[in-house]
Each structure stands twice: as structure tokens, then as C-alpha cells.
LUMDRENVO-462120 format. One record per atom (N, C-alpha, C, O): x, y, z; residue in one letter. Coordinates in pm, whole numbers, plus 32768, in hexadecimal, padded with zeros to 4 digits. Each point is the difference from the previous one (the first is absolute). Layout:
<recs>
XYZa;...
</recs>
This chain:
<recs>
9F8989F0A081m;807A80207FB7m;7FF87FC37F75m;7FC57F957FEEm;807480AE7FAFs;7FFB7FD17F76s;80577F857FEEs;80507FDF8058s;7FA17FDA7F33p;80557F8C7FE8p;809480238004p;80527FAA8021p;7FD380D37FBFl;808C80288005l;801A80458085l;802880758003l;7FC27F45806Ag;800A803E8083g;808E80078033g;805E7FD17FBFg;7FB0806C80B7v;808580138038v;80467F7B8013v;80747FF17FDCv;7F447FAF805Ee;803F7F81801Be;80247FB47F81e;80607FB47FFFe;7F5380617F95s;80177FB27F87s;8065803F7FA2s;80327FBD7FA6s;7FEE80C6806Ef;805C803D7FA2f;80907FEE802Df;8042805D802Ff;7FEC7F287FC1a;808D7FDE800Ea;801B7FA97F87a;80057F85800Ca;800D80B97F7Dp;80027FB47F83p;80687F918000p;80758016801Ep;7F5C7F727FC1r;80587F8B7FFEr;80307FDE7F74r;80577FAA7FF0r;7F7380977FACw;80327FEE7F76w;800080897FBFw;7F9880407FEFw;80DF7FED7FEBi;801380847FC6i;80317FF17F71i;805C7FB27FE4i;7F6780987FC2l;80267FFC7F73l;804180847FDBl;7FC6806B8014l;80B37F8D7FB5h;804880797FD6h;801F7FF77F6Ah;80607FBE7FD9h;7F5080847FD3p;802080087F72p;8076805F7FEBp;8005806B803Cp;80597F6D7F6Ft;807580537FE7t;801E80077F6Bt;7FE77FA17FB6t;804F80D0801Fd;8031800C7F76d;809780137FFEd;8039802A7F9Cd;80087FB680D7f;80928009800Ff;803280907FF5f;807780147FE8f;7F33804E802As;802A808B7FF8s;802F802F808As;7FDF7FC18065s;806D80AD7FA1p;802780368083p;7F8780248056p;80077FF5807Bp;7F8A80357F46q;7F88801F804Cq;7FCE7F86804Dq;7FCE800C8070q;803F7F7F7F52s;7FD07F868040s;80547FD88078s;7FD07FB78058s;80AD80767FAEd;80587FDA8070d;7FC7802F8086d;80077FB88063d;7FC280C17F9Fi;7FCB8036807Di;7F827FB58029i;7FED7FE28076i;7FBE7FFE7F29a;7F897FB1801Ea;80277F758032a;7FC17FCA805Aa;80A87FFD7F6Bf;80307F7E802Cf;802980048094f;7FE27FA3804Bf;806180C77FDEa;8029800C808Ca;7F868000805Ca;80037FC3806Aa;7F9380827F6Eh;7F8580028051h;7FC17F758004h;7FD57FD3806Bh;80247FEA7F23a;7FC47F7A7FFCa;804E7FA08059a;7FC47FB18049a;80C180557FB0l;80537FA5804Fl;7FF4801E8095l;7FF67FA48051l;800B80DC7FD3a;7FF68024808Ea;7F7B7FD3803Ca;7FFC7FCF8071a;7F9780417F44i;7F7E7FD48032i;7FFB7F68800Ai;7FCA7FCA8060i;80707FF17F3Da;80047F6E8004a;804C7FCF807Ca;7FD87F9D803Da;809480A67FE6l;804B7FD98078l;7FAC8010807Dl;80047FAB8059l;7FB180C27FAFk;7FAF801A8076k;7F8F7F9C8010k;7FDD7FDA8070k;7FE97FFB7F20t;7F8C7FA68007t;80267F6E7FE3t;7FAA7FA87FFEt;80D980407FECr;80317F797FE0r;7FB27FC77F8Ar;7FCA7F928005r;803380BD7F92a;7FAD7FE17F8Da;804F7FBD7F90a;807B7FF98001a;7F3A7FD67F9Fk;803A7FD67F81k;8002807B7FA6k;7F9C80467FF3k;80D77FD37FCEl;800F80717FA6l;80177FCB7F73l;80627FBA7FE5l;7F4280677FC1t;800F7FDC7F74t;8026807D7FB2t;7FB980648001t;80B87F957FBBi;802E806D7FAAi;7FE67FD47F70i;80387F9C7FD2i;7F7380AE7FE8i;7FD77FD67F7Bi;802B80677F98i;7FEE80798012i;804B7F557F81h;802480537F8Eh;7FBA7FC77F86h;80027F877FE8h;7FBF80D17FCBv;7FB57FD57F89v;803E80417F85v;801780797FFEv;80047F377F9Da;803A80337F84a;7FD07FA87F8Da;7FD87F8E8017a;802B80A57F6Dp;7FDD7FAC7F8Dp;80567F837FFBp;80707FFE8034p;7F5B7F987F8Ea;80447F7E7FFFa;808D80087FC8a;80597FB7802Ca;7FBD80A17F72d;808580067FC1d;806780488056d;807780007FDFd;7F5C803D808Ft;80608043805At;7FFB7FC7808Ct;804A802C8057t;7F607F727FC0a;7FF57FC38085a;80757FA18019a;80587FF37FABa;7FA87FCC80C8g;80697FA38021g;806E803D8054g;80757FDA7FF3g;7F6980838061r;8062803F8057r;80377F998063r;7FBA7FA5802Cr;80C5806D7FF6e;803D7FAD8066e;7FD68032808Be;7FD680738010e;80377F358053w;7FE18025808Aw;804E807B8029w;7FCB80568047w;80B37FB47F8Dt;805680708028t;7FD980847FBFt;802F8069802Bt;7F7B7F947F6Ed;7FD3807D7FC3d;7F9780468058d;7FEA80787FF2d;7FD77F3E8065f;7F9880368057f;8040804C8075f;80787FF28018f;7F3A805C8031p;803780448077p;80477F9D805Bp;7FCE7F928018p;80A58094801Ba;80567FA7804Da;7FCF7FF98091a;801F80578051a;7F957F427FCEv;7FC47FF58085v;80697FE8806Av;800680498063v;804E7F517F8Ar;80617FDF8069r;8068806F8012r;802680208071r;8007801B7F21q;8060806E800Dq;7FC280778049q;80438043804Eq;7F3C7FD57F99t;7FBC806D8047t;7FF97FE18095t;801980578052t;7FC57F2E7FD0l;7FF67FDA808Dl;808980018044l;800A801E8077l;805F7FC27F3Ee;8087800D8036e;80218092801De;803980218068e;7FA180387F3Br;8018808F8013r;7FB380358078r;802E805A8046r;7F5C7F6D7FD2w;7FAE802B8071w;802F7FC28084w;7FC9801E806Aw;809D7F8C7F8Fg;80357FC38079g;7FAF7F8C8035g;800A7FDD8075g;7FA57FE77F34l;7FA97F93802Cl;80347F777FD7l;7FD27F9A8034l;808D80627F70l;803F7F837FD7l;809780167FF6l;802F806E7FE5l;801B7F258031e;809080057FEAe;801D7FF87F6Ae;7FB27FC87FB4e;80BE806F8024a;80277FFD7F74a;800A7F707FCFa;80367FA88044a;7F9580417F44g;80067F7B7FC4g;7F9A7F9E8036g;800E7F887FEAg;7F8C80A8805Cs;7F9B7FA58037s;7FB57FBA7F90s;7FE5803D7F99s;7FF87F42807Ap;7FB77FB77F97p;7F6D80287FFBp;7FCD8041805Cp;7FF07F977F38r;7F70801F7FF3r;7FB07FC68073r;7F9B8039802Br;80907F548006s;7FB67FBE806Cs;7FFB8052807Fs;7FAE7FE68058s;80A9807E7FB2s;800280528079s;7F87805C8009s;7FDF8031806Cs;7FDF7FE87F23l;7F8D805B8004l;7F8F7FC58053l;7FD28043805El;7FFD7F447F85p;7F977FC98057p;80337FD48088p;7FBA80108064p;80BF7FB97FA3s;80317FC9807Es;8028806D8062s;7FE97FF28078s;805480797F57r;8030806A8058r;7F9B80718010r;7FF18037806Dr;7FCB7FED7F26l;7FAD80788001l;7F6B7FE37FF2l;7FAE805A8011l;802E7F2B7FCFg;7F737FDB7FFAg;7FB7802E7F85g;7F8580047FFFg;80C480217F96i;7FBF802B7F85i;80257FA37F8Di;80687FBE8002i;7F42803E7F9Aq;801B7FBA7F84q;800580667F8Fq;7FB580618000q;80A27F887F9Fv;800A80597F8Ev;7FF37FAF7F81v;80437F9A7FEDv;7F6580947FBCe;7FEA7FC17F7Ee;8013806A7F95e;7FCD806F800Ce;807D7F6E7F8Ak;8016805D7F92k;7FC27FC37F82k;80247F927FD6k;7F8080B97FEFv;7FB27FCE7F8Ev;801E80557F85v;7FF3807A8004v;80347F467F91d;801680447F80d;7F927FD17FA2d;80047F8F7FCFd;7F9A80C78017a;7F8C7FDA7FB0a;800A803B7F74a;802C80727FEEa;7FAC7F417FB0a;8002802D7F74a;7F75802C7FD7a;7FA27FAF7FFFa;805080D07FDFs;7F7F80347FD4s;801480897FC2s;805A804B8026s;7F527FD57F78h;800080877FC6h;7FA2805C804Dh;7FF680777FE1h;7FC57F548084e;7FA5804F8052e;80297FF48092e;7FC87FAE8049e;809980A27FE3p;80317FF4808Bp;7F92800E8068p;7FFD7FB38060p;7FAB80AE7F8El;7F9580138063l;7FAC7F83800Cl;7FE47FD2806Fl;7FF27FF77F1Fg;7FAC7F888004g;80487F8B8042g;7FC37FB5804Cg;80BF803B7F97a;804C7F918038a;800D800D8098a;7FF57F9E8049a;802280DC7FE5i;801080168090i;7F7C7FEB8049i;7FFC7FC08069i;7F9880757F5Fl;7F7D7FED803El;7FD87F6D7FFDl;7FBF7FCF805Dl;80677FEB7F3Ad;7FE27F717FF7d;80497FB4806Ed;7FC87FA6803Ed;80B6807F7FDAy;804B7FBF806By;7FBE801B8087y;7FEF7FA58051y;7FEB80D97FC6a;7FC180238080a;7F7C7FB78013a;7FDD7FDA806Fa;7FD980137F23r;7F7E7FBD800Ar;80117F6C8025r;7FAB7FC78045r;80C27FFC7F8Dn;80137F718013n;80537FDC807An;801D7F8B8018n;800A80D98035h;804E7FE78079h;7FC980598070h;7FC8806A7FE5h;80487F6C8098p;7FC8804C8070p;805580798025p;802D800E8072p;7FE980497F2Dv;804E80798018v;7FAF80608057v;7F8B80197FE3v;80B1801D8086e;7FBA8059805Ce;802F80917FF8e;7FC180598038e;80AE7FBF7F83l;803380887FEFl;805580057F83l;80547FA97FE9l;7F9780BF7FC5m;805A801B7F90m;804F807E801Fm;7FCB805F8039m;80B47FA07FA2v;805880738014v;8045801E7F7Cv;80477FAA7FCAv;7FA680CE8001l;804080227F81l;802580937FFCl;7FCB8053804Al;80927FCB7F5Ca;803380887FF3a;7FA880517FA3a;7FC37FCC7FA3a;803780B58079t;7FC9805E7F9Ft;807680437FB8t;80737FF4802Bt;7F6E80517F68h;8069803D7FB1h;7FF680978007h;7FE380437F9Ch;80347FF380DCg;8006808F8012g;7F7E80457FDBg;7F947FCD801Bg;807980A87FA8r;7F8C80527FDEr;7FAB7FC27F93r;7F91802F7FE5r;80A37F677FD9e;7FB07FBC7F9Be;7F957FA88040e;7FA47FD27FBDe;8069801980C4g;7F9B7FB08045g;801F7F6D7FFEg;80717FD8801Cg;7F2E7FD67FC1l;80117F718005l;80607FD07F95l;801380457F9Bl;802B7F458077p;80567FCA7F97p;7FB67FFA7F7Bp;7F867FF47FFCp;80C780157F98r;7FC380087F7Ar;7F9F7F8E7FE6r;7F9780137FC2r;808D7F73806Dw;7FAB7F8F7FDEw;7F7A80018047w;7FA57FB77FD8w;804B809B8090l;7F7E80098042l;7F9D80547FB1l;7F887FFC801Bl;80A780507F85h;7FA780577FB5h;7FC27FBB7F86h;7FA780387FC0h;80867F508022r;7FC77FB97F8Er;7F717FD38020r;7FE17FD98071r;7FCA802F7F29a;7F787FCC8011a;80047F687FFCa;803B7FC67FA4a;7F8A7FFB80BDv;7FFE7F6E8007v;7F707FD38006v;7FBC80118065v;80137FB47F2Da;7F737FD57FF8a;7FF67F6F802Ca;7FF57FA67FACa;800E804380D6e;7FF77F7A8037e;7F8D7FFA8062e;7FD280688030e;7FFF7F217FEFp;7F907FF3805Ep;8022803E8086p;80748005802Ap;7F25802B8019l;801580418080l;803E7FA18066l;8045802B805Cl;7FA37F547F92g;80397FA0805Dg;80977FFD7FFBg;803F7FCE805Dg;7FFD80667F38r;809180027FF3r;803D807C8041r;807A800B8006r;7F3480508029r;80338079803Cr;80277FE58092r;7FBB7FB88048r;80B380827FE2s;802C7FF08089s;7FB2805C805Ds;7FEB80767FE1s;7FEB7F558090k;7FC080508067k;805A8003807Bk;7FD27FFA8072k;80AF80117F74t;80667FF68067t;8032808A8028t;801A80537FA9t;7FF47FC880D9p;8041807D8027p;8086800F7FBAp;804D7FA07FF7p;7FCF80D87FD7t;807780167FAFt;804B807A8032t;7FC9806D800Ct;80B87F7E8012l;8056806C802El;805080367F89l;804E7FB87FC2l;7F9C80C8801Ff;804780437F94f;80708055803Df;7FE780528058f;80947F997F78v;80748043803Av;803F805D7F99v;803B7FD27F9Ev;7FB980B18076p;8041805F7FA4p;80987FF8800Cp;80337FEB806Ep;801680257F24p;80917FEC8003p;804C806D8049p;80697FE6803Ap;7F6480957FC4r;804B806E803Dr;7FBA8037807Cr;802780698035r;7F737F527FF8a;7FB680308075a;803E7FC88080a;80607FB47FFDa;7F6780758071r;802F7FD88084r;7FC37F788022r;7F8C7FF8802Ar;80C07F9D7FC5g;7FCF7F7C8022g;800D7FE68095g;8043804B8046g;7F7C7F4B7FEAf;800C7FDE808Df;805D7F8A8017f;80087FCB806Ff;803F800A7F27v;80687F9A800Cv;807F80377FC0v;7FFE80287F8Cv;80707FDB80BFa;807F802F7FCAa;80407F917FAEa;801F7F978038a;7FF7807D7F45p;80377F957FACp;80897FCF802Dp;801F7F8B7FECp;803280CA8050d;80887FDA8026d;80067FB08081d;805D7FB28014d;7F3F80618044s;80067FBF8083s;7F867FAE8023s;80057FAD805Bs;7F8B80687F5Eg;7F847FBD8022g;7FBA80408076g;7F9D7FCA8031g;809580A77FFEh;7FC880428075h;7F7380347FE2h;7FE9803E7F99h;7FBA7FA980C4l;7F7480287FF0l;7FE48081804Bl;802F80128071l;7F8580477F51t;7FE18082803Ft;7F6C80227FF1t;7FDE80737FE5t;7FCC7F2B802Dl;7F7180187FF1l;7FC680338084l;7FE77FB3805Cl;800580D37FABr;7FCB803D807Ar;7F8580567FE6r;7FB28019805Br;803C80147F2Ar;7F8F80577FDFr;7FB97FC97F86r;803C7FF17F95r;7F447FF0807Av;7FB07FC77F94v;7F88805A7FE6v;7FB3801E805Bv;803F800D7F29l;7F9080567FD7l;7F967FAA7FBDl;801C7FB47FA4l;7F67805A808Cv;7F8F7FB57FC6v;7F9580647FD4v;7FB580308055v;80427FF17F2Ap;7F9280557FD1p;7F7C7FB68010p;7FF87F897FE1p;7FA080BE804Ev;7F7F7FBF8017v;7F9080557FC6v;8006807A7FFEv;7F937F407FD4d;7F85803D7FD2d;7F937F9A8019d;801A7F928030d;7F6C80937FAFr;7F927FA18016r;80047F8E7F9Br;7FD77F90801Fr;8059808B7F6At;80177F987F9Ct;8086801C7FBCt;801F80737FE4t;80317F268000p;7FE67F758027p;800D7FEC8097p;803B80528046p;7F8E7F3F7FE9d;80037FDF808Dd;809080018033d;80537FB37FCDd;7FCE80A28095p;808A80058031p;80267F8E805Dp;80757FF38024p;7F297FBA8004g;801A7F988062g;80767FA67FE0g;805A7FF28053g;7FA97FCF7F36p;80727FA97FE2p;808680498002p;80647FC7802Cp;7F9F80B67FA4a;807D804B8001a;802D801C808Fa;80787FF8801Ea;7F298028803Cl;80248016808Bl;80377F828040l;80628005804Bl;7F5F7F8A7F98d;802E7F818038d;808C7FDD7FCDd;80557FD3804Dd;7FC180417F32v;80827FDF7FC7v;806B805F8033v;80717FD6801Bv;7F6D80AB7FF2a;8060805F8038a;80297FD7808Da;807680038023a;7F277FD5802Da;801E7FD38087a;80537F817FFEa;805D7FF08050a;7F827FB47F55g;804D7F857FF4g;808F80197FD6g;805C7FC08031g;7FB6809F7F73l;808680247FD2l;805280388074l;80747FDC8012l;7F4E807C803Da;8046803A8073a;80227F958067a;806C8001803Aa;7F377FA27FDCt;80177F968060t;80727FA67FD4t;80517FD38052t;7FB680137F2Bt;80617FA17FCBt;808B803C7FF2t;80637FC38028t;7FA580B67F9Fi;808480387FE1i;8014808D8036i;8069803D7FEAi;7F337FF8805Bg;800B80898032g;8067800E806Eg;80227FA08046g;801180DA7FC9v;806080208068v;7FBD8063805Ev;800080797FE7v;7FC57F538086g;7FB68057805Ag;805A804F805Dg;80767FDF800Fg;7F5380898031p;7F76802F7FF1p;7FEB80407F78p;805980407FC7p;7F2D7FAD8005g;7FE280327F7Cg;7F7C804A7FFBg;7FB8800A8063g;802980297F25e;7F8880527FF0e;7FBA7FE07F7Ce;803F7FFE7F97e;7F407FEA8071f;7FAA7FF87F8Bf;7FBB80887FEEf;7FD3803C8062f;80267FF27F24a;7FB7807C7FE3a;7F8D7FDF7FA3a;80167FD87F8Da;7F6F803A80A2l;7F8B7FF27FACl;7FE780887FBEl;7FE580638045l;80257FA17F38l;7FF1807E7FB8l;7F837FFE7FA9l;7FEE7FA67FAEl;7FBB80BE8066h;7F8B80127FABh;800F80837FB5h;80148069803Ch;7FE17F917F3Fv;800380797FAFv;7F7180227FDBv;7FC07FB97FB2v;800D80B58084g;7F7680277FE9g;7FC880478079g;804B80378051g;7F317FC97FBAe;7FBE8041806Fe;80117FAE8080e;7FFA7F857FFEe;801A80C18071e;80117FBA807Fe;7F847FB08025e;800A7F998042e;7F8180987F94s;7F847FB9801Es;7FF87F797FBAs;7FB27FA98028s;809E80447F6Ed;80007F817FB6d;806D7FA2802Fd;80107F937FC8d;803C8094809Fl;806B7FAA8032l;7FC67F81803Bl;7FB380078060l;806F7F847F69p;7FCC7F83803Ap;803E7FE78088p;806B80348021p;7F537F7C802Cn;802F7FE18087n;800A7F698010n;7FB47FC4804Dn;80A97FFE7F6Ap;80097F6E8004p;803A7FD08084p;8045804A8047p;7F9E7F397FD9v;803C7FC08074v;80917FDE7FDCv;80187FBA7F9Ev;8046807780B1v;808D7FEA7FE0v;80397F908056v;7FDE7FF58076v;80777FB77F51p;803E7F95804Fp;8060803A8068p;803B806B7FEBp;7FD47F508082l;805D802A8067l;80877FC07FE8l;800B7F867FF2l;805D80CD8008v;80887FD17FEEv;805480378072v;800D807A800Dv;802C7F318046p;804F80308072p;806D80627FD5p;80487FE77FA0p;7FC2808780A8s;8063806B7FEEs;7FEB80527F82s;805480537FDDs;7F3B7F987FDEw;7FDE80527F8Cw;7F818050801Ew;7FA67FCF8045w;805580AC7F88t;7F8B80558014t;7FBD801C7F7At;803F7FFA7F96t;7F4080268070w;7FB180247F8Aw;7FDB8094800Aw;7FC2802B8061w;806480217F3An;7FDC808D7FFAn;7FAD801A7F83n;800E7FB97F9Cn;7F9D80AC806Ar;7FAA80227F8Er;8020808B7FCEr;801E805B804Er;7FDA7FB57F2Ea;801A80837FC4a;7F9F80157F8Ca;7FDB7FA17FBCa;7FFE80DC802Fv;7FA880267F90v;8046806F7FB3v;80328060803Av;7FD07F937F41r;803B80657FAAr;7FA080217F91r;7FAC7FAF7FD9r;806180CA7FF4q;7FAE802D7F90q;8059800A7F84q;807480268008q;7F527FB67F85g;804C800D7F84g;7FF07F877FA8g;7FA47FB08012g;80B780437F8Fr;7FFE7F8D7FA5r;80337F84804Br;806480068047r;7F567F8C7FA6i;80197F898051i;80917FD27FF4i;80457FEE8065i;7FEA7FFD7F20v;80867FC97FEEv;8069805E8038v;805A7FD58049v;7F9C80AB7F96g;806280618030g;800580098097g;806C800C803Ag;7F207FEE8006e;7FFC800A8092e;80387F848044e;804180098067e;7FA57F827F5Fi;80397F848039i;809880057FF7i;80457FE38062i;7FEF80417F29v;809180067FEEv;803D806A805Av;80687FE9803Dv;7F57808D7FCCa;8035806B8055a;80037FD68093a;8061801B8047a;7F357FA37FE7h;7FFC7FD5808Ch;806D7F99801Bh;804180048069h;7FD57FA17F38a;806B7F9C8010a;808880438009a;80547FD98051a;7FC1808D7F5Ce;808080468002e;8012804F8082e;806B7FFD803Ce;7F2D80487FEFe;800A80578075e;80127FB08081e;8044802E805De;7F817F5D7FAAt;80077FB0807Bt;806F7F977FFDt;80157FBA8063t;8031803B7F2Cg;80697F9D7FF6g;7FCD7F728003g;803D7FA9803Eg;7F53803D7F7Fa;7FC57F7A7FFEa;80637F9B7FC6a;8043801A7F9Ca;7FC57F7380A4d;80547F947FCFd;7FB77FA77F9Cd;803E7FBA7FB1d;7F3D804A8053a;7FAF7FB27FA3a;7F74803B7FFAa;7FD0803B8061a;7FEF7FB67F2Ci;7F7480237FEEi;7FB47F7F7FE5i;80287FB17FAAi;7F6D803980A0v;7FAD7F8A7FEAv;7F7880307FD0v;7FBC804B8045v;801D7F897F41m;7F8680327FC2m;7FA27F8F7FDBm;802A7F987FCCm;7F56807D8050a;7F997FA37FD2a;7FE4801B7F6Da;7FFD80747FD5a;7FEE7F227FDDt;7FDC800D7F74t;7F7F7FB37FE7t;7FDD7FA6804Ct;7FDD80807F4Ae;7F8B7FB47FD7e;80317F817FBEe;80187FFC7F87e;7FF67F9B80CAg;80467F897FD0g;7FA97F8E7FD2g;80327F917FEEg;7F4D80857FFEr;7FAA7F8F7FDEr;80227FC37F79r;7FE87F8A7FE9r;805180C67FBBe;80257FCC7F7Ee;80977FF27FF2e;80347FF97F91e;8011800480DFg;808F7FED7FFCg;804B80818019g;7FE280677FC5g;80817F918092i;80428079802Ei;804980487F8Fi;7FFE807B7FFBi;80417F3C7FACl;804D80437F97l;7FA580417F9Al;802380687FC8l;7F6A7F5D801Ed;7F9D80437FABd;7FD1807F8042d;7FF480697FBFd;7FF07F8E80C4a;7FCA80748047a;806380738003a;7FD780748005a;80AB7F6D7FF8l;80648069800El;800D80567F84l;801C8077800Bl;7FD27F507F7Er;801A804B7F86r;7FA4807A7FF9r;7F867FF37FFDr;80B680838000g;7FB4807B7FF5g;7FBB802A8080g;7FB380607FFEg;80667F5C8070s;7FB8801D807Cs;804D80628056s;807280247FE4s;7F4C80088087t;804280548063t;807B7FB98037t;8068803E8014t;7F8B7F408005t;80717FB58037t;807880077FA4t;80708016802Ft;7F7C7FD67F4Fe;807280047FA5e;8040808A7FFFe;807A800C7FFAe;7F34805C800Bq;803880868001q;80538019807Eq;806880407FF9q;7F6A7F8C8079v;804E800C807Bv;80827FB27FF3v;806A80318027v;7F8F7F567FA2i;80787FAF7FEDi;8068804B7FADi;80777FF9801Di;7F5B804E7F7Dr;805B80457FA6r;804C80708048r;8073801D7FDDr;7F4D80228086l;803B8077803El;802E7FEB808Fl;803E8059803Bl;7FA67F347FFEa;80167FEB808Fa;809480098026a;80577FD77FB3a;7FC4806180C4p;808A80078030p;802A7F82804Cp;806F7FFA8036p;7F3A7FA17FCDc;801B7F87804Cc;7FB47F8C7FBEc;7FAE80187FA8c;806C7F6C8080p;7FB67F8F7FC9p;7F6A800B8019p;7FD480398063p;7FDE7F8E7F3Fv;7F6E8001800Av;7FCF7F707FFEv;801D7FB47FA4v;7F98802780C3l;7FC47F7B8008l;7F6D800B7FDBl;7FB1803A804Al;802B7F907F42a;7F7680047FD0a;7FB87F81802Ca;802F7F917FEAa;7F5C80828055v;7FB67F92803Dv;7F757FF87FC4v;7FB780638005v;80217F2B7FC2p;7F797FF57FC8p;7F968011806Cp;80097FC4806Bp;7F93808D7F79s;7F8E800D8059s;7F977F9B7FD3s;7FC180127F98s;802C7F8680B6l;7FB47F8C7FD2l;7F6E80028024l;7FB47FAC7FD1l;802280B28082g;7F758000802Ag;7FC9808D8002g;804880607FE5g;7F3A7FAD803Bq;7FC08080800Dq;802880418085q;80247FB8805Dq;7FD680CC7FAFp;801F8040807Ep;7FB17FC28073p;7F877FEB7FF7p;80C17FFA8074g;7FBF7FC78075g;80037F698003g;7FE07FC48067g;80467FFB7F2Ae;80067F6E7FFEe;80897FD4802Ee;80567FE07FAEe;7FBF801E80D4r;80837FE08036r;7FF37F8A8060r;80647FD48039r;
</recs>
């Protein structure tokens, strides 16, 4: 099994970059719901130039009010109730920088972050600050699985109630990049927050003779199905997700130089831009068969 195996994918430190936009609210709900399930530390980070930084705690997404709305805390509960009652820690970071991408990746590099959760901006794709060129050493790039949440798509966390509906997970597969880590993380996600019985769909776009046959993890009450489609890769992935009602797409990326670098202009970014559901991008860290 890869380093990101089923047993290990229960992220204990989640990073949620926010720009305080309505789009970020839905991503925040996903980050908080996953943190509750894994009893994780949740860091909410906002980056702005020094002359506009200095946000108050109350300017950030309202964690306790959200948990009260979800029926998990009584009204007026103190901050101490988060670790004592729910087993999670929440940290809110206001960072001053003219390079938001660099600041966020720097934070991830210096802390044991295991999952990033952030919003996309509709048909424009990734948030504006992800499109900036950042000429920094490769060591500063994050190799962290990243969940991208479209603002108007079908999420698997209801913002008003925190209700989880993860039952169908689509995993596009090819011979490269190695699908192993994505399969392991998909299985780990289902194990951690899935609502069984559920279904994984392995989708290959291309010739049936080229369909890889990876070893799939066993997840109780979940089944693995395989599908082959012909056509343009991005369009077929999005169409299959729409037709099957996928709750999430889990995709392997060429992550050796950092997942966010790999996404720019890639198949993964194009899927993120058009997806009807959240997309979890997973770095493929080894050669095919190295599991």
C-alpha cells in the first residue's frame, strides 16, 4: 500500500485557505465536517497585504456558530468546548503577504498539514491567487492532497446541517500517473466520512485494452466498478460524474514537483473547473506499481 493508504488517510491537520468570499463558505463547511470526523486540527488561513491584514477572529468563518447550527454545540458555547466536547482544535491565521500562494505553501511546508480544502471560483477554475507564477524552490511546494470545492456544485457536506452524503466516488485511472495513491485516498475518504453502502467507479477514458488493473483497497459495504469511455478525457470524466451522480472525484496528479504546480494547465485543473462535485487531487509519488 502507498504512503497515503487507507489506514493513514484520516487527516489530523487540515488547512483551509479562505478569502472570506461566499465561495469559501462551502469549502469551509467541508473542511470543518472532515475535521470533526477525524478529530483534527483545523487551521483557517487568510493572506492579505500588510496594509490590509489584521483581521479579527470574528471576521473568519464562524466555527462555533456553525457547530451550533449543526446541533453539535449549545448556543453560547465557549472556545474550550471544541477540544473538550468535539475533539477538534481550531486555529485562525491572518498572514501578511503580497504573494498569497507562496504564503500558504510556506505554511503547509512548515507544518504537518495532511489535507488542504479550498474553494474554486466557478467556471473560472482555481481561485485567482493560484494562477500567479511563483518562482520559489521546489521544497516550498505543497505535496498535500487538496480538496477543491466548487461553489455551485453538488457538495457532499450540507452547509446548513453538516449532513454528509458521500456515497459515490469517481476515480479516473490511467497507466500514468500511478493511480495507486488516489485509490488509497479514495478508500480512506470513504472509510472516514463515507455513508455506506457506497460505490467507487474506476473510469478509464481510452481504449479498453489500456485499462489498468490496479489492486483496489477493500472497504466494507463499498463496491468497485469499472467503466471505459471514448472521447475527450476532461469531457468524459465530467459527463460520467454528472450521469452517475458522483459525490466526489478523486484524481491522481503528477505531484513530484508539488500538487499546485502540477495542477496549472493540467487535466486535473480542467476537471476542477467543470466538475459537478468536489475534486480531491492526490499527488502520485511513485512509479506505477510502486505501492
